[in-house]
One Martini backbone bead per residue (centre of mass of N, CA, C, O) as a GRO file, in nm:
protein
  508
    1MET     BB    1   4.647   6.122  -0.743
    2THR     BB    2   4.599   5.944  -0.431
    3THR     BB    3   4.639   5.640  -0.537
    4HIS     BB    4   4.819   5.387  -0.577
    5PRO     BB    5   4.768   5.106  -0.757
    6ALA     BB    6   4.924   4.918  -0.532
    7ASP     BB    7   4.707   5.022  -0.287
    8ARG     BB    8   4.468   4.907  -0.395
    9GLY     BB    9   4.300   4.685  -0.156
   10VAL     BB   10   4.454   4.730   0.094
   11ARG     BB   11   4.487   4.584   0.410
   12ASN     BB   12   4.528   4.747   0.724
   13ILE     BB   13   4.630   4.555   0.985
   14GLU     BB   14   4.636   4.546   1.306
   15PRO     BB   15   4.777   4.452   1.573
   16LYS     BB   16   4.582   4.216   1.720
   17ALA     BB   17   4.355   4.185   1.559
   18PRO     BB   18   4.066   4.056   1.512
   19THR     BB   19   3.936   3.787   1.380
   20THR     BB   20   3.754   3.745   1.080
   21THR     BB   21   3.535   3.736   0.871
   22ASP     BB   22   3.455   3.841   0.541
   23GLY     BB   23   3.205   4.011   0.703
   24GLY     BB   24   3.348   4.112   1.002
   25VAL     BB   25   3.315   3.874   1.198
   26PRO     BB   26   3.410   3.769   1.491
   27VAL     BB   27   3.603   3.491   1.594
   28PRO     BB   28   3.658   3.226   1.824
   29HIS     BB   29   3.881   3.070   1.634
   30ASP     BB   30   4.191   2.963   1.454
   31GLU     BB   31   4.226   2.631   1.514
   32PHE     BB   32   3.916   2.548   1.606
   33SER     BB   33   3.661   2.359   1.561
   34ALA     BB   34   3.343   2.252   1.586
   35GLN     BB   35   3.187   2.000   1.809
   36VAL     BB   36   3.037   1.710   1.922
   37GLY     BB   37   3.198   1.698   2.150
   38ARG     BB   38   3.523   1.546   2.157
   39GLN     BB   39   3.431   1.302   1.906
   40GLY     BB   40   3.240   1.450   1.720
   41PRO     BB   41   3.064   1.610   1.506
   42GLN     BB   42   3.025   1.862   1.265
   43PRO     BB   43   2.872   2.150   1.236
   44LEU     BB   44   2.728   2.331   0.983
   45HIS     BB   45   2.711   2.608   1.165
   46ASP     BB   46   3.030   2.643   1.124
   47PHE     BB   47   3.083   2.910   0.918
   48TYR     BB   48   3.392   2.945   0.931
   49LEU     BB   49   3.479   2.683   0.831
   50ILE     BB   50   3.324   2.689   0.562
   51GLU     BB   51   3.454   2.952   0.459
   52LYS     BB   52   3.744   2.843   0.444
   53LEU     BB   53   3.706   2.600   0.261
   54ALA     BB   54   3.549   2.733   0.032
   55HIS     BB   55   3.761   2.943  -0.037
   56PHE     BB   56   4.001   2.752  -0.092
   57ASN     BB   57   3.854   2.609  -0.336
   58ARG     BB   58   3.860   2.933  -0.470
   59GLU     BB   59   4.148   3.061  -0.511
   60ASN     BB   60   4.145   2.988  -0.799
   61VAL     BB   61   4.185   3.062  -1.129
   62PRO     BB   62   4.200   3.038  -1.425
   63GLU     BB   63   4.439   3.006  -1.630
   64ARG     BB   64   4.620   3.101  -1.867
   65LEU     BB   65   4.561   3.130  -2.231
   66PRO     BB   66   4.830   3.188  -2.224
   67HIS     BB   67   5.066   3.293  -1.995
   68ALA     BB   68   5.067   3.151  -1.705
   69LYS     BB   69   5.372   3.210  -1.651
   70GLY     BB   70   5.438   3.469  -1.401
   71SER     BB   71   5.533   3.821  -1.344
   72GLY     BB   72   5.571   4.136  -1.155
   73ALA     BB   73   5.546   4.516  -1.159
   74PHE     BB   74   5.582   4.825  -1.047
   75GLY     BB   75   5.578   5.175  -1.188
   76GLU     BB   76   5.732   5.415  -1.425
   77PHE     BB   77   5.660   5.657  -1.679
   78GLU     BB   78   5.886   5.870  -1.864
   79THR     BB   79   5.859   6.154  -2.059
   80THR     BB   80   6.160   6.303  -2.233
   81GLU     BB   81   6.022   6.356  -2.515
   82ASP     BB   82   5.918   6.518  -2.812
   83ILE     BB   83   5.605   6.371  -2.971
   84SER     BB   84   5.366   6.567  -3.071
   85ASP     BB   85   5.398   6.508  -3.386
   86ILE     BB   86   5.260   6.210  -3.340
   87THR     BB   87   5.103   6.254  -3.050
   88CYS     BB   88   4.831   6.333  -2.803
   89ALA     BB   89   4.898   6.155  -2.577
   90GLY     BB   90   4.940   6.228  -2.258
   91LEU     BB   91   5.181   6.009  -2.170
   92PHE     BB   92   5.353   6.140  -2.447
   93GLN     BB   93   5.430   6.395  -2.286
   94LYS     BB   94   5.654   6.593  -2.188
   95GLY     BB   95   5.704   6.511  -1.833
   96VAL     BB   96   5.535   6.272  -1.799
   97LYS     BB   97   5.399   6.070  -1.528
   98THR     BB   98   5.327   5.705  -1.520
   99PRO     BB   99   5.169   5.465  -1.381
  100MET     BB  100   5.268   5.112  -1.372
  101LEU     BB  101   5.238   4.777  -1.522
  102ALA     BB  102   5.417   4.465  -1.517
  103ARG     BB  103   5.426   4.155  -1.728
  104PHE     BB  104   5.585   3.846  -1.725
  105SER     BB  105   5.635   3.559  -1.957
  106THR     BB  106   5.528   3.266  -2.074
  107VAL     BB  107   5.354   3.082  -2.304
  108ALA     BB  108   5.321   2.734  -2.284
  109GLY     BB  109   5.329   2.725  -1.988
  110GLU     BB  110   5.252   2.649  -1.690
  111LYS     BB  111   5.246   2.772  -1.376
  112GLY     BB  112   5.477   2.533  -1.293
  113SER     BB  113   5.684   2.608  -1.485
  114PRO     BB  114   5.968   2.688  -1.607
  115ASP     BB  115   6.127   2.993  -1.676
  116THR     BB  116   6.377   2.841  -1.867
  117TRP     BB  117   6.233   2.797  -2.119
  118ARG     BB  118   6.195   2.770  -2.446
  119ASP     BB  119   6.050   3.092  -2.508
  120PRO     BB  120   5.856   3.327  -2.524
  121ARG     BB  121   5.800   3.656  -2.390
  122GLY     BB  122   5.598   3.832  -2.212
  123PHE     BB  123   5.507   4.207  -2.249
  124ALA     BB  124   5.312   4.355  -2.020
  125LEU     BB  125   5.127   4.678  -2.014
  126LYS     BB  126   5.014   4.922  -1.765
  127PHE     BB  127   4.864   5.247  -1.800
  128TYR     BB  128   4.767   5.500  -1.562
  129THR     BB  129   4.586   5.735  -1.695
  130GLU     BB  130   4.403   6.036  -1.729
  131GLU     BB  131   4.251   5.876  -2.005
  132GLY     BB  132   4.313   5.594  -1.911
  133ASN     BB  133   4.384   5.282  -1.999
  134TYR     BB  134   4.701   5.156  -2.124
  135ASP     BB  135   4.781   4.880  -2.339
  136MET     BB  136   5.072   4.660  -2.387
  137VAL     BB  137   5.076   4.350  -2.568
  138GLY     BB  138   5.376   4.179  -2.570
  139ASN     BB  139   5.713   4.089  -2.654
  140ASN     BB  140   6.061   3.976  -2.686
  141THR     BB  141   5.960   4.005  -2.989
  142PRO     BB  142   5.907   4.158  -3.312
  143ILE     BB  143   5.751   3.891  -3.368
  144PHE     BB  144   5.568   3.608  -3.505
  145PHE     BB  145   5.431   3.296  -3.619
  146ILE     BB  146   5.176   3.459  -3.710
  147ARG     BB  147   4.904   3.660  -3.913
  148ASP     BB  148   4.644   3.499  -3.818
  149ALA     BB  149   4.394   3.454  -3.571
  150ILE     BB  150   4.275   3.174  -3.672
  151LYS     BB  151   4.553   3.017  -3.584
  152PHE     BB  152   4.606   3.044  -3.273
  153PRO     BB  153   4.476   2.791  -3.138
  154ASP     BB  154   4.653   2.596  -3.296
  155PHE     BB  155   4.926   2.689  -3.207
  156ILE     BB  156   4.886   2.635  -2.904
  157HIS     BB  157   4.812   2.330  -2.924
  158SER     BB  158   5.103   2.258  -3.050
  159GLN     BB  159   5.251   2.354  -2.760
  160ARG     BB  160   5.122   2.163  -2.585
  161ARG     BB  161   4.950   1.890  -2.489
  162LYS     BB  162   4.870   1.575  -2.532
  163ASN     BB  163   4.597   1.402  -2.487
  164GLY     BB  164   4.707   1.114  -2.426
  165SER     BB  165   4.993   1.163  -2.260
  166GLY     BB  166   5.038   1.455  -2.132
  167LEU     BB  167   5.269   1.556  -2.343
  168ARG     BB  168   5.507   1.713  -2.470
  169ASN     BB  169   5.541   1.763  -2.841
  170HIS     BB  170   5.764   1.812  -3.100
  171ALA     BB  171   5.621   1.707  -3.343
  172MET     BB  172   5.374   1.916  -3.339
  173GLN     BB  173   5.535   2.161  -3.356
  174TRP     BB  174   5.673   2.100  -3.641
  175ASP     BB  175   5.425   2.054  -3.795
  176PHE     BB  176   5.309   2.335  -3.778
  177TRP     BB  177   5.564   2.500  -3.875
  178THR     BB  178   5.608   2.360  -4.156
  179LEU     BB  179   5.293   2.441  -4.246
  180SER     BB  180   5.406   2.744  -4.147
  181PRO     BB  181   5.620   2.950  -4.301
  182GLU     BB  182   5.569   3.220  -4.136
  183SER     BB  183   5.738   3.111  -3.871
  184THR     BB  184   6.059   3.126  -3.933
  185HIS     BB  185   6.146   3.381  -3.798
  186GLN     BB  186   6.061   3.313  -3.498
  187VAL     BB  187   6.209   3.039  -3.485
  188THR     BB  188   6.492   3.168  -3.509
  189TRP     BB  189   6.468   3.328  -3.249
  190LEU     BB  190   6.396   3.091  -3.050
  191MET     BB  191   6.672   2.917  -3.137
  192GLY     BB  192   6.833   3.133  -3.036
  193ASP     BB  193   6.965   3.327  -2.795
  194ARG     BB  194   6.675   3.478  -2.717
  195GLY     BB  195   6.505   3.215  -2.620
  196ILE     BB  196   6.685   3.263  -2.331
  197PRO     BB  197   6.673   3.461  -2.093
  198ARG     BB  198   6.831   3.526  -1.805
  199THR     BB  199   6.626   3.766  -1.767
  200TRP     BB  200   6.394   4.004  -1.773
  201ARG     BB  201   6.602   4.247  -1.738
  202HIS     BB  202   6.758   4.099  -2.023
  203MET     BB  203   6.520   4.226  -2.207
  204ASP     BB  204   6.329   4.305  -2.461
  205GLY     BB  205   6.041   4.498  -2.586
  206PHE     BB  206   5.733   4.464  -2.784
  207SER     BB  207   5.461   4.516  -2.986
  208SER     BB  208   5.494   4.409  -3.290
  209HIS     BB  209   5.282   4.561  -3.370
  210THR     BB  210   5.107   4.788  -3.548
  211TYR     BB  211   5.043   5.126  -3.511
  212GLN     BB  212   4.858   5.429  -3.449
  213MET     BB  213   4.926   5.770  -3.467
  214ILE     BB  214   4.782   6.091  -3.334
  215ASN     BB  215   4.764   6.410  -3.352
  216ALA     BB  216   4.619   6.721  -3.296
  217GLU     BB  217   4.578   6.749  -3.633
  218GLY     BB  218   4.538   6.434  -3.746
  219VAL     BB  219   4.805   6.310  -3.793
  220ARG     BB  220   4.938   6.010  -3.939
  221HIS     BB  221   5.110   5.714  -3.808
  222TRP     BB  222   5.323   5.446  -3.809
  223VAL     BB  223   5.408   5.217  -3.536
  224LYS     BB  224   5.675   5.093  -3.325
  225PHE     BB  225   5.761   4.924  -3.026
  226HIS     BB  226   6.067   4.979  -2.818
  227PHE     BB  227   6.206   4.807  -2.536
  228LYS     BB  228   6.520   4.895  -2.404
  229THR     BB  229   6.747   4.756  -2.211
  230ASN     BB  230   6.968   4.873  -1.941
  231GLN     BB  231   7.107   4.583  -1.864
  232GLY     BB  232   7.126   4.421  -2.106
  233ILE     BB  233   7.195   4.146  -2.300
  234GLU     BB  234   7.099   3.815  -2.187
  235PHE     BB  235   7.178   3.462  -2.190
  236PHE     BB  236   7.104   3.127  -2.217
  237THR     BB  237   7.196   2.834  -2.259
  238GLN     BB  238   7.081   2.527  -2.287
  239ASP     BB  239   7.244   2.405  -2.056
  240GLU     BB  240   7.190   2.627  -1.843
  241ALA     BB  241   6.882   2.612  -1.847
  242GLU     BB  242   6.857   2.304  -1.756
  243ARG     BB  243   6.982   2.345  -1.484
  244LYS     BB  244   6.792   2.577  -1.379
  245ASP     BB  245   6.528   2.403  -1.394
  246GLY     BB  246   6.624   2.229  -1.135
  247GLU     BB  247   6.705   2.454  -0.929
  248ASN     BB  248   6.487   2.698  -1.041
  249ALA     BB  249   6.169   2.758  -1.164
  250ASP     BB  250   6.175   3.079  -1.032
  251PHE     BB  251   6.400   3.261  -1.133
  252HIS     BB  252   6.274   3.518  -1.266
  253ARG     BB  253   6.091   3.596  -1.035
  254GLU     BB  254   6.318   3.624  -0.814
  255ASP     BB  255   6.493   3.836  -0.951
  256LEU     BB  256   6.292   4.064  -0.959
  257TRP     BB  257   6.220   4.082  -0.661
  258VAL     BB  258   6.505   4.114  -0.540
  259ASN     BB  259   6.592   4.374  -0.691
  260ILE     BB  260   6.364   4.560  -0.603
  261ARG     BB  261   6.401   4.512  -0.289
  262GLU     BB  262   6.722   4.627  -0.327
  263GLY     BB  263   6.709   4.883  -0.545
  264ASN     BB  264   6.736   4.740  -0.846
  265TYR     BB  265   6.604   4.905  -1.087
  266PRO     BB  266   6.457   4.842  -1.367
  267SER     BB  267   6.501   4.942  -1.723
  268TRP     BB  268   6.343   5.110  -2.010
  269ASP     BB  269   6.361   5.231  -2.332
  270LEU     BB  270   6.158   5.409  -2.543
  271HIS     BB  271   6.089   5.334  -2.885
  272LEU     BB  272   6.035   5.456  -3.214
  273GLN     BB  273   5.885   5.363  -3.514
  274VAL     BB  274   5.836   5.569  -3.804
  275MET     BB  275   5.559   5.583  -4.049
  276PRO     BB  276   5.442   5.710  -4.309
  277VAL     BB  277   5.141   5.633  -4.448
  278ASP     BB  278   5.235   5.666  -4.762
  279GLU     BB  279   5.470   5.431  -4.732
  280ALA     BB  280   5.337   5.144  -4.691
  281GLU     BB  281   5.256   5.041  -4.983
  282ASN     BB  282   5.591   5.051  -5.079
  283TYR     BB  283   5.720   4.871  -4.898
  284ARG     BB  284   5.908   4.593  -4.886
  285PHE     BB  285   5.717   4.526  -4.642
  286ASN     BB  286   5.453   4.439  -4.484
  287PRO     BB  287   5.371   4.651  -4.209
  288PHE     BB  288   5.123   4.423  -4.101
  289ASP     BB  289   5.327   4.202  -4.059
  290LEU     BB  290   5.406   3.999  -3.781
  291THR     BB  291   5.668   3.851  -3.932
  292LYS     BB  292   5.784   4.146  -3.956
  293THR     BB  293   6.026   4.391  -3.995
  294TRP     BB  294   6.174   4.697  -3.964
  295SER     BB  295   6.418   4.878  -4.078
  296GLN     BB  296   6.642   5.090  -3.906
  297LYS     BB  297   6.747   5.234  -4.166
  298ASP     BB  298   6.451   5.330  -4.252
  299TYR     BB  299   6.351   5.332  -3.925
  300PRO     BB  300   6.448   5.488  -3.677
  301LEU     BB  301   6.500   5.529  -3.362
  302ARG     BB  302   6.275   5.701  -3.121
  303LYS     BB  303   6.281   5.856  -2.843
  304VAL     BB  304   6.062   5.889  -2.539
  305GLY     BB  305   6.149   5.703  -2.270
  306THR     BB  306   6.107   5.570  -1.924
  307MET     BB  307   6.100   5.255  -1.763
  308THR     BB  308   6.034   5.185  -1.409
  309LEU     BB  309   6.089   4.934  -1.166
  310ASN     BB  310   5.999   4.989  -0.794
  311ARG     BB  311   5.748   4.774  -0.721
  312ASN     BB  312   5.613   4.538  -0.547
  313PRO     BB  313   5.382   4.339  -0.476
  314GLU     BB  314   5.150   4.252  -0.227
  315SER     BB  315   4.982   4.058  -0.434
  316HIS     BB  316   5.010   3.818  -0.665
  317PHE     BB  317   4.708   3.763  -0.721
  318ALA     BB  318   4.567   4.043  -0.726
  319GLN     BB  319   4.812   4.200  -0.912
  320ILE     BB  320   4.881   3.957  -1.127
  321GLU     BB  321   4.684   3.732  -1.178
  322GLN     BB  322   4.433   3.960  -1.210
  323ALA     BB  323   4.559   4.081  -1.435
  324ALA     BB  324   4.439   4.276  -1.730
  325PHE     BB  325   4.525   4.258  -2.067
  326ALA     BB  326   4.445   4.484  -2.352
  327PRO     BB  327   4.424   4.624  -2.670
  328THR     BB  328   4.154   4.796  -2.606
  329ASN     BB  329   4.340   4.975  -2.431
  330ILE     BB  330   4.298   5.286  -2.535
  331VAL     BB  331   4.401   5.618  -2.644
  332ARG     BB  332   4.432   5.919  -2.729
  333GLY     BB  333   4.661   5.885  -3.005
  334ILE     BB  334   4.574   5.571  -3.042
  335GLY     BB  335   4.577   5.307  -3.288
  336PHE     BB  336   4.508   5.091  -3.523
  337SER     BB  337   4.567   4.825  -3.758
  338PRO     BB  338   4.558   4.582  -4.035
  339ASP     BB  339   4.629   4.380  -3.835
  340LYS     BB  340   4.496   4.063  -3.792
  341MET     BB  341   4.591   3.993  -3.509
  342LEU     BB  342   4.512   4.253  -3.357
  343LEU     BB  343   4.206   4.246  -3.431
  344GLY     BB  344   4.167   3.964  -3.288
  345ARG     BB  345   4.255   4.061  -2.996
  346VAL     BB  346   4.049   4.268  -2.935
  347PHE     BB  347   3.839   4.033  -2.875
  348ALA     BB  348   4.000   3.798  -2.704
  349TYR     BB  349   4.091   3.930  -2.442
  350PRO     BB  350   3.830   4.025  -2.296
  351ASP     BB  351   3.695   3.754  -2.311
  352ILE     BB  352   3.896   3.592  -2.127
  353HIS     BB  353   3.846   3.775  -1.877
  354ARG     BB  354   3.545   3.714  -1.845
  355TYR     BB  355   3.602   3.414  -1.786
  356ARG     BB  356   3.835   3.404  -1.574
  357ILE     BB  357   3.716   3.664  -1.381
  358GLY     BB  358   3.481   3.844  -1.521
  359ALA     BB  359   3.266   4.096  -1.613
  360ASN     BB  360   3.416   4.280  -1.365
  361TYR     BB  361   3.734   4.307  -1.397
  362GLN     BB  362   3.776   4.631  -1.413
  363GLN     BB  363   3.705   4.672  -1.091
  364LEU     BB  364   3.969   4.584  -1.013
  365PRO     BB  365   4.217   4.748  -0.880
  366VAL     BB  366   4.441   4.673  -1.098
  367ASN     BB  367   4.235   4.753  -1.346
  368SER     BB  368   4.146   5.029  -1.260
  369PRO     BB  369   4.110   5.338  -1.318
  370LEU     BB  370   4.190   5.667  -1.237
  371SER     BB  371   3.970   5.745  -1.404
  372PRO     BB  372   3.671   5.800  -1.462
  373VAL     BB  373   3.359   5.612  -1.454
  374ASN     BB  374   3.117   5.637  -1.732
  375SER     BB  375   2.872   5.403  -1.724
  376TYR     BB  376   2.620   5.151  -1.842
  377SER     BB  377   2.715   4.931  -1.693
  378LYS     BB  378   2.555   4.634  -1.535
  379GLU     BB  379   2.617   4.414  -1.328
  380GLY     BB  380   2.710   4.106  -1.258
  381HIS     BB  381   2.976   3.938  -1.167
  382MET     BB  382   3.113   4.096  -0.895
  383GLN     BB  383   2.989   4.354  -0.835
  384TYR     BB  384   3.103   4.689  -0.660
  385GLU     BB  385   3.031   4.893  -0.875
  386PHE     BB  386   2.800   5.178  -0.900
  387ASN     BB  387   2.548   5.369  -0.971
  388HIS     BB  388   2.364   5.596  -0.888
  389PRO     BB  389   2.019   5.607  -0.872
  390ALA     BB  390   2.008   5.897  -1.021
  391VAL     BB  391   2.136   5.762  -1.255
  392ALA     BB  392   2.129   5.679  -1.555
  393GLU     BB  393   2.076   5.341  -1.734
  394TYR     BB  394   2.047   5.502  -2.010
  395HIS     BB  395   2.065   5.547  -2.386
  396PRO     BB  396   1.876   5.779  -2.395
  397ASN     BB  397   1.807   6.066  -2.183
  398SER     BB  398   1.656   6.313  -1.932
  399ILE     BB  399   1.894   6.304  -1.666
  400ASP     BB  400   2.207   6.355  -1.724
  401GLY     BB  401   2.373   6.153  -1.847
  402PRO     BB  402   2.617   6.034  -2.001
  403THR     BB  403   2.815   6.166  -2.285
  404ALA     BB  404   2.949   6.166  -2.575
  405ASP     BB  405   3.300   6.279  -2.656
  406PRO     BB  406   3.480   6.310  -2.938
  407ALA     BB  407   3.720   6.491  -2.838
  408LYS     BB  408   3.799   6.262  -2.604
  409ALA     BB  409   3.831   6.028  -2.789
  410TYR     BB  410   3.919   5.770  -2.939
  411ASP     BB  411   4.105   5.610  -3.216
  412PHE     BB  412   4.114   5.343  -3.415
  413GLY     BB  413   4.190   5.419  -3.693
  414ALA     BB  414   4.293   5.481  -4.033
  415TRP     BB  415   4.206   5.316  -4.354
  416ASP     BB  416   4.230   5.156  -4.633
  417ALA     BB  417   4.017   4.879  -4.751
  418GLU     BB  418   4.020   4.800  -5.049
  419GLY     BB  419   3.724   4.769  -5.046
  420SER     BB  420   3.401   4.562  -4.979
  421GLU     BB  421   3.473   4.281  -5.003
  422ILE     BB  422   3.503   3.957  -4.911
  423PHE     BB  423   3.818   3.848  -4.780
  424ARG     BB  424   4.029   3.546  -4.822
  425GLY     BB  425   4.368   3.577  -4.714
  426ASP     BB  426   4.662   3.684  -4.744
  427VAL     BB  427   4.878   3.901  -4.730
  428LYS     BB  428   5.010   4.166  -4.887
  429PRO     BB  429   5.246   4.167  -5.118
  430HIS     BB  430   5.573   4.261  -5.138
  431ALA     BB  431   5.870   4.295  -5.278
  432GLU     BB  432   6.023   4.111  -5.021
  433ASP     BB  433   5.800   3.900  -4.969
  434THR     BB  434   5.891   3.633  -4.755
  435ASP     BB  435   5.911   3.395  -4.513
  436GLN     BB  436   6.254   3.384  -4.526
  437ALA     BB  437   6.413   3.658  -4.561
  438GLN     BB  438   6.459   3.747  -4.248
  439ALA     BB  439   6.589   3.492  -4.155
  440THR     BB  440   6.831   3.498  -4.342
  441THR     BB  441   6.948   3.770  -4.245
  442LEU     BB  442   6.983   3.679  -3.950
  443TYR     BB  443   7.184   3.450  -4.015
  444ARG     BB  444   7.396   3.587  -4.206
  445GLU     BB  445   7.420   3.907  -4.076
  446VAL     BB  446   7.381   3.897  -3.753
  447MET     BB  447   7.512   3.644  -3.712
  448ASP     BB  448   7.763   3.473  -3.594
  449ASP     BB  449   7.932   3.184  -3.584
  450ALA     BB  450   7.855   3.111  -3.284
  451ALA     BB  451   7.546   3.166  -3.324
  452ARG     BB  452   7.500   2.959  -3.549
  453GLU     BB  453   7.588   2.710  -3.394
  454ARG     BB  454   7.378   2.735  -3.165
  455LEU     BB  455   7.129   2.713  -3.344
  456GLN     BB  456   7.183   2.443  -3.468
  457ASN     BB  457   7.183   2.291  -3.191
  458ASN     BB  458   6.903   2.369  -3.094
  459ILE     BB  459   6.743   2.250  -3.322
  460ALA     BB  460   6.857   1.961  -3.306
  461GLY     BB  461   6.772   1.910  -3.009
  462HIS     BB  462   6.459   1.936  -3.060
  463VAL     BB  463   6.428   1.739  -3.307
  464SER     BB  464   6.547   1.470  -3.172
  465ALA     BB  465   6.270   1.404  -3.021
  466ILE     BB  466   6.203   1.277  -3.274
  467ASP     BB  467   6.097   1.006  -3.426
  468PRO     BB  468   6.250   0.847  -3.696
  469SER     BB  469   5.957   0.747  -3.818
  470GLU     BB  470   5.914   1.065  -3.900
  471THR     BB  471   5.993   1.121  -4.207
  472ASP     BB  472   5.819   1.347  -4.322
  473LEU     BB  473   5.871   1.552  -4.107
  474LEU     BB  474   6.183   1.569  -4.129
  475LYS     BB  475   6.184   1.664  -4.423
  476ARG     BB  476   6.040   1.935  -4.354
  477VAL     BB  477   6.244   2.049  -4.155
  478TYR     BB  478   6.486   2.057  -4.354
  479ALA     BB  479   6.334   2.240  -4.563
  480TYR     BB  480   6.278   2.475  -4.386
  481TRP     BB  481   6.599   2.545  -4.341
  482THR     BB  482   6.689   2.549  -4.639
  483ALA     BB  483   6.515   2.802  -4.713
  484VAL     BB  484   6.705   2.996  -4.544
  485ASP     BB  485   6.971   2.786  -4.554
  486PRO     BB  486   7.148   2.524  -4.682
  487ASP     BB  487   7.352   2.491  -4.453
  488LEU     BB  488   7.148   2.479  -4.221
  489GLY     BB  489   6.995   2.226  -4.321
  490ALA     BB  490   7.238   2.038  -4.321
  491ALA     BB  491   7.327   2.068  -4.028
  492VAL     BB  492   7.075   1.971  -3.889
  493LYS     BB  493   7.071   1.687  -4.019
  494THR     BB  494   7.349   1.594  -3.907
  495LYS     BB  495   7.295   1.633  -3.608
  496VAL     BB  496   7.037   1.466  -3.569
  497GLU     BB  497   7.164   1.186  -3.686
  498ALA     BB  498   7.399   1.196  -3.449
  499SER     BB  499   7.199   1.170  -3.232
  500GLU     BB  500   6.993   1.119  -2.984
  501ARG     BB  501   6.677   0.974  -3.004
  502GLY     BB  502   6.351   0.999  -2.984
  503THR     BB  503   5.958   0.957  -2.921
  504HIS     BB  504   5.811   1.164  -3.083
  505ARG     BB  505   5.476   1.153  -3.202
  506LEU     BB  506   5.181   1.229  -3.362
  507ARG     BB  507   5.003   0.945  -3.273
  508ASP     BB  508   5.001   0.920  -2.943
   0.00000   0.00000   0.00000
């Protein structure tokens, strides 16, 4: 590696260098445009004026849907343990150091929304490996609201703003959740203490999905990624977060920037949960269900290495806003699983990047790999890398163009498809699979009395925004939590009915 990923694309402009157009032509003035006479019209051929205004009009690209509000930093991942029995991926071999980029974000809020809203946090990582880019697109929770990608657009619509009022509406959020009982586990996390991390530095990150790892002998295992913060877990209470919303909407972004600037580099230790392939069929829970976790008693955490963020971006737009993460970026030794959400994301993420940034988004410096690109892709919007004209433009060819090498290629992952018919239905149930089982365990066995009280208050505060006229919806909300624990359902109902009520309705 000759150039750090953070340095690619940076212009080093000499002091007092002449201002130029974007085409490199020196300009006549920085402050005054041309006009006819002292008070006359402006000529269209003042092309520097036109360039500045036209470029300004196009400075933004469409914001992400979702995860619009976020920031990040560059760093390094060092593999400190030997896990060659699990994977042959180069970046996970002991002693290897890999430059990387991390982006943290909220899910539902727009680019200008407060950092400290109650919301899951995105935890997206890009590793610039010698075998190509590897991306892990996760969250700060080990589970998610749904387990089938076909529901994802509906879920996001329910969390955003209503068409008529243009306002966020708690009624439609709870409408979706209560009609999607698989959301119970994630909503319990969201309404609990970890629903508002104090900073990005004080939260864990997870792959959430199950992946497959393959070693040099071809032996396969199912794995889950856990990035455990070395700063400790800290969170805001609802009251603290609401105060912070008004004080500094960019609190998390500022905290990360300032700490890295001052040399207080945050770090996370990566651990894996590893499941032998032949144990998946009879495990207590479906191991490919994104709404479920694996017990760490059954599959203990195995340390891999440490991620350290030690360098702020030079340009937030070029290196963070234009950064594009996708689960399609896998490397040899890492494959997919039959997780329906993961397989849906494999299509959706590159597709949104092509829409948001352009067909050649992977040629942007922040997204381009350190390894050579030997591709037959050509042309398209904003192409600026291209094959030498002597290189073949198609395959097969007779002039020595690039040729696939299976020995160096990625492996999608392999598993038994259990038949060849087209099936539409829920995930395969396992022995202890219910939508509420793990939420019940989280509430009864993981939380202490104080945490349970905060959970009840957070739920009631959120539900209280619903207009009391939405009686059917409120009944579903109380039933939703009663299915987790009868005492929880009763407490939520009592607290909601005793609080000041809001005006959010489904049909506004």
